[in-house]
N, C-alpha and C positions, 0 to 999 in steps of 0.2 A: 435147348429149351427156352420157350418162351417165358419174359418177365410177368405175363398175364395170360393164365388159362383160363379159358372160357368153356363152358361144357353145360348141356342141357338135363336137367332132372325134370320130366314130364312136362309142365309148362312154364317151370323156373329157369331163367337164364342166369347162371352163375359166373360172376367174374372175379377170379381168384387172383390178387397181386401175389405173385411167388417172387419174391426178392428177400427173403429171410437174412441172408448175410449182409445186406444192404439195409436190413430194419426197414424193408418193404418201402423203401423212397420211392417217390414218385418221379420216374423219368419219363422221358417224351415216349417210350414205347406202351408204357403202362396207359399213359394219359390218352395216347391215341387210339390205344385199344379199346378203353372204356366208352372213348367219344363214338367209335364206329359203333359199337354195340347199341348205345344208347340210340344213335340215329337209325338204326335199322335192326329193332329186336325181333324182325319177324313175326313168328306165331307165337311167341312167349307173351305170358300175361303178367310176368312180375321178373325184375331185375333183383338179384342179390349181390352184395359187394361183400367178399371176405378177402382175408389175407392170410400168408403161412405163417406158422411159428406159434408162440405162447405168450412172449412177453411183448411184442410191438406189432399194433396193428398197422401204422404207418409212421414214419418219423417225418414225414414233409417232402417237399421237395427236394430232389438229387441236389445237393450242394455242389456235384462236379461239374452242374451246368452253370455254376457261377464262379469256376475256376478263373485264374488269370489269361488261360490261354484261349477262353471261349470268347466269341466275338459278340458284340452288344446287341446283335441281330439274333444270335441264338438264344440268349438270356431272356430277352424280351420275348421272344415266341413260344419258349418252355413256360413263362409266367402266362402267357394268353391261352395256352391250353388248358390250364386250370379253369380259367373263365369259362372257355368253351364246353369243358365238360359239366360244369354248374348249371350252365343255361340249358344245356341237353337233358339234364337230370328235370328240370323243371319242365321243358317242352316234352321229354317223352310221353308218351300216351298210356305207359303202364307205371304201376308204382315202382318205386326204385328204395330199396332198403339195404341197410349195412348191419353187419354183426362185427361188433368190436372188440377186441381183445387186447389186454395188456395197455401200452402207451399208444396215444393219439396225439400228434404233435404237429404244429405249424400248418402246412399245408394238407396235413392230414385231417386236420381240424375242418379246414374248408370243405374238403370232400365228403365229410360226413354231414355236414351243414347243408349241403346241396341235395343230400338224400330226403325222400318223403318220411321216411321211419327209421328208426336208428334202435337197434337191441346193443346193450353193452354187457360184458361180464363185470362180475361184483370187484375185479381186481383191475379194471380200466381206469386210466387217469388220462386226463386231457390238459395239453398246455400249449402256449404261445410264447416259446423261448427267445423269439425273434431280437426282443429289445437288447437281450443279454449279449447279442452278436453285432451290436451296432445297428439294428435293422428295425424295422417294423413290419407287422404282418397287415399291411394296406390289403390285399386282396381279400383277406379272411376277413377283416374288420368290415367289410361291406356286406356279409353274410351276419356274421355276430350280431350286430345291431338289430336284425330282424327277429332274432330269436331271444334274446335276453334284455335286461333292462341297462340303458346307457351306464349307470354307475358300475353294473356287474361286468359289463364288456370292458370298460377301460381298467378296472381293477385286474382284470386277466389278462390283458395286454400289457399292461404297466408293470406289474409284478412278477410275470413268466412264470408263476408258480403252476404246479400241476394240480389239476382238479379232479379229485377223485369221484368215481362213478355216480354215488350217492348224491353229491354236491351237483355236479354237472346235470342230474336228472332235475334237481330241484331248480335249477337255472332254467332250463328247458334246452338245453343242449342236445339231449338225447330224448328217447321216448319212454325206454323200459331198461331194468337192471335186472339181470338174470345171474345164476351162479355159475361159475366158470367154466365147471363140468357141462352145463346144460346148454352152452351158448351155441354150440353147432345146431343141438336137434331145436332149440327154440327157434333159431333163426329159419331152419328149412321148413318148421311146421308154420312159422308164419308165412312165410313165402307160399307154401302150398295152399293156406287158407285163403290168402289174397287171391291167388290164381283162380280159386273156384268162385268168386263173386262174379257178377254180371258186368262183362267187358266194357258195353257202352256206358253204363251208370258211373264206372269207375273212370274212363276215359274224360266224360264230359265234367265228371264231380271234380277230377283233379285241375282239369282245364279252367272252370269257374273258380275254383278255390284260388288259384295263383292270379285270376284276373282280378279277382275281389280285392286280393293283398295290394295290388299296385294301383289300386284306384280310391277315388273317394267313396264314401258310405253309399251317395245315391248312385253312383256309376257301378258300385259293386252290387248293389241290390237289385238295380236293373238287369246287370249280367245273369245273376242268379235267376231271376224272373225268365229270362229268355230261355236259359238252360233248362229249366224246369219244365218250360212249356215243350220244348225242342224233346227230351227225355220221355215224356208222356206220350210221345206219338211213336215211339218205338215198339217193335215186336218184344223185347225184353221186358219194357214195364208192363206190357199186358199180359205176357207170361207169369211175371212174378206176382201179380194181383191175383190173376186166375190159378195158380198153384197155391197161394195162402188159402183162396176160398175152398180150395177143393183138399186142403190139406195134405198136399203131397210135395216133394221136394221139386225145385223149378229146374227146368232145363233150358239153359241159356243158349241163344241161337249167335249171340253177337251182333244183334242189328234191330 
């Protein structure tokens, strides 16, 4: 049985981490599977990341990879896989969302920070326990500072405390909190809703958003202007306006 179950539900590509006995720790098989799916989502329009069980979304990197008998190269490459996954999430032309239940720790926090949208159950909690192991969440810190204030990021990393879902929402770690019993339904409903959005607008919009985040204000606005002009030449843009004027549902061609 694979540690990462991949399935299609209409236009939604679901990536399900299936390592409940190992607290859904992120081993090389899981990360490589996610990476492969992100780089080639085929005709899917949304990627949904979930995991097995009720208590732990992910405990982070598989510490077996840091065992004494692991080579330095194995440890280094294992860390690099999370980096590649996060970059692939950003580069992926379709939205990447996550449904988080229970504990989300260490590299698991890094994984969800790479997603475009994160739904969390009301019993979820997020933590960076590395400092209590004599370590530091170096990889996650690069992402954390892009989502929360420096003061709150440092408090989270230094204290190693578990941040409950409501506070994580307030901090900007996640997008929405839902009742635990509704998490799967709400996650799938969101994924299906996004899958029915105009694919060209979504692709160009996501690309422009990340470009603006990485640039100065002037360069960001230039990128947005260019993408706006480009989008207005597409068939989907014409269809959207026409459907609105004709008071009918649009039919997206994806071009």
